[in-house]
C-alpha positions as CSV (number, residue, x, y, z in Angstrom):
1,T,1.4,-63.8,54.2
2,S,3.8,-64.7,56.9
3,A,4.5,-62.8,60.1
4,E,7.9,-62.2,61.5
5,S,8.5,-60.6,64.9
6,I,10.5,-57.5,65.4
7,N,12.6,-57.7,68.6
8,I,14.6,-54.7,69.8
9,G,15.9,-56.3,73.0
10,Q,15.5,-58.3,76.2
11,K,14.7,-57.0,79.7
12,Y,16.9,-58.0,82.6
13,A,17.2,-57.2,86.3
14,M,20.1,-57.6,88.7
15,H,20.6,-56.7,92.3
16,S,23.2,-54.0,93.0
17,N,25.1,-54.3,96.2
18,V,26.6,-50.9,95.6
19,L,23.2,-49.2,95.3
20,N,21.4,-51.7,97.6
21,E,18.5,-52.1,95.1
22,D,17.4,-54.1,92.1
23,R,18.3,-52.5,88.8
24,N,16.7,-53.1,85.4
25,Y,18.6,-53.0,82.2
26,W,17.7,-53.8,78.6
27,V,20.0,-55.4,76.0
28,H,19.8,-54.9,72.2
29,L,21.9,-57.4,70.3
30,P,23.0,-56.6,66.7
31,T,21.2,-58.3,63.9
32,N,22.8,-61.7,63.3
33,Y,24.6,-61.6,66.7
34,D,27.3,-64.2,66.7
35,K,28.7,-65.3,70.0
36,N,32.0,-66.2,68.2
37,K,32.6,-62.5,67.3
38,K,33.4,-59.7,69.7
39,Y,31.3,-56.5,69.9
40,P,31.8,-53.1,71.4
41,V,29.2,-52.1,74.0
42,V,27.2,-48.9,74.2
43,Y,25.9,-48.1,77.6
44,L,22.8,-46.0,77.2
45,L,21.6,-44.0,80.2
46,D,17.9,-43.1,80.7
47,A,16.9,-46.2,78.8
48,D,13.3,-45.9,80.0
49,W,13.1,-42.8,77.8
50,Q,15.7,-43.3,75.2
51,F,16.0,-47.1,74.4
52,H,13.5,-47.5,71.6
53,E,14.6,-44.4,69.7
54,A,18.3,-44.9,70.3
55,T,18.3,-48.6,69.2
56,G,16.5,-47.6,66.0
57,V,19.1,-44.9,65.3
58,F,22.0,-47.2,66.2
59,H,20.6,-50.0,64.0
60,H,20.4,-47.6,61.1
61,M,24.0,-46.3,61.7
62,M,25.3,-49.9,62.0
63,K,23.5,-51.0,58.9
64,N,25.1,-48.0,57.0
65,K,28.5,-48.5,58.5
66,R,28.4,-45.2,60.4
67,M,29.2,-46.9,63.7
68,P,30.6,-50.3,64.6
69,V,28.2,-53.2,65.0
70,S,27.6,-53.0,68.7
71,I,25.7,-54.4,71.7
72,V,23.5,-51.7,73.3
73,V,22.8,-51.9,77.1
74,G,20.1,-49.6,78.3
75,I,20.2,-48.7,82.0
76,L,16.8,-47.7,83.4
77,N,16.3,-45.2,86.2
78,T,15.2,-45.7,89.7
79,K,16.2,-42.4,91.3
80,R,17.5,-40.3,88.4
81,Q,18.7,-37.2,90.4
82,R,20.5,-39.4,92.9
83,D,22.3,-41.4,90.3
84,M,23.1,-38.8,87.7
85,L,24.2,-35.8,89.9
86,P,27.6,-35.7,91.5
87,T,27.0,-33.4,94.4
88,N,24.1,-32.9,96.8
89,S,23.0,-29.5,95.5
90,N,19.2,-29.0,95.4
91,L,19.2,-25.8,93.3
92,M,17.7,-25.5,89.9
93,P,19.1,-23.3,87.1
94,D,17.2,-20.3,88.5
95,G,19.0,-20.7,91.9
96,K,15.9,-21.8,93.7
97,P,15.8,-25.1,95.6
98,A,13.6,-27.9,94.4
99,K,12.3,-30.9,96.2
100,I,13.0,-33.1,93.1
101,M,16.7,-32.4,93.6
102,S,16.7,-33.5,97.3
103,E,18.4,-36.9,96.5
104,A,21.1,-35.5,94.3
105,G,24.7,-36.6,94.9
106,G,25.0,-40.3,94.2
107,A,26.9,-40.3,90.9
108,N,30.0,-41.9,92.4
109,D,28.0,-44.9,93.6
110,F,26.1,-45.1,90.3
111,L,29.4,-45.1,88.3
112,K,30.7,-47.8,90.6
113,F,27.5,-49.9,89.9
114,I,28.0,-49.6,86.2
115,T,31.7,-50.3,86.2
116,A,32.0,-52.9,89.0
117,E,28.7,-54.7,88.7
118,L,26.9,-54.2,85.4
119,M,29.9,-54.1,83.0
120,P,31.3,-57.4,84.3
121,K,27.8,-59.0,84.0
122,I,27.6,-57.9,80.4
123,E,31.1,-59.1,79.6
124,Q,30.3,-62.5,81.2
125,S,27.0,-62.8,79.3
126,Y,27.9,-61.6,75.8
127,A,30.8,-61.6,73.4
128,T,32.3,-58.2,74.0
129,Q,35.3,-56.2,72.9
130,P,37.1,-54.1,75.5
131,H,35.6,-51.0,73.9
132,N,32.7,-49.3,75.8
133,T,30.8,-46.2,75.1
134,L,28.8,-44.2,77.6
135,V,25.8,-42.2,76.3
136,G,23.7,-39.7,78.2
137,H,21.4,-36.7,77.7
138,S,20.7,-33.8,80.1
139,F,21.4,-35.0,83.7
140,A,22.7,-38.2,82.1
141,G,24.9,-36.1,79.9
142,L,26.3,-34.4,83.0
143,F,26.9,-37.9,84.4
144,T,28.7,-38.9,81.3
145,L,31.1,-35.9,81.6
146,F,31.5,-36.7,85.3
147,A,32.5,-40.2,84.4
148,L,35.0,-38.9,81.9
149,L,36.6,-36.6,84.4
150,E,36.6,-39.2,87.2
151,D,38.6,-41.8,85.1
152,S,38.8,-41.4,81.3
153,R,39.9,-45.1,81.1
154,L,36.5,-46.5,82.3
155,F,35.0,-46.0,78.8
156,Q,36.7,-45.6,75.5
157,S,34.1,-43.2,74.1
158,Y,31.8,-40.7,75.7
159,I,28.7,-39.1,74.2
160,A,27.2,-36.3,76.3
161,M,24.2,-34.6,74.7
162,D,23.0,-31.3,76.1
163,P,24.7,-32.0,79.5
164,S,23.2,-30.0,82.4
165,I,26.5,-28.2,83.2
166,W,24.5,-25.5,85.0
167,F,24.1,-28.0,87.9
168,D,25.6,-26.9,91.3
169,D,26.8,-23.5,90.0
170,E,28.7,-25.2,87.1
171,W,30.5,-27.6,89.5
172,L,31.7,-29.8,86.6
173,V,33.2,-26.8,84.7
174,K,35.1,-25.8,87.8
175,K,36.3,-29.4,88.4
176,L,37.6,-29.5,84.8
177,A,39.4,-26.1,85.2
178,K,41.2,-27.5,88.3
179,Q,42.2,-30.6,86.5
180,I,43.6,-28.5,83.5
181,D,45.5,-26.3,85.9
182,Q,47.3,-29.3,87.5
């Protein structure tokens, strides 16, 4: 019998000037990646928890023509609450403060890291189309909706699964309502 390896991606790191820290990201290339073709890019948040499962699902969907053949970039966490949450509220859904929430409020900088530092790095390193998707769950789902409301042109598709819209007394819902009223 012969052995063939199964490779779901490569691990990379880069320094972020915006966040003033090193950031890890993982890249999953489509089967038969061809540098002469152009691919849309899926930016997957919480990659440390979601990458293995998501790349398996995406691979299945691509193989069955349920989604475009895409590059998947998984962004790992360093300080999840800081990066995913748009305001500095430290309250949990029950209204009680929690120490885990003490660093909340850095979503603007995290979005800038993704769009001004990571995306150009990916575009320089791989054959990409100008079609990017942002995917997040829970706090990362809230971040995904936050990014959509901040500037819907940053990504062409947004997938927010079970977003934590309860955060900061439904701050995001109130922001959306203000934007609709304008």
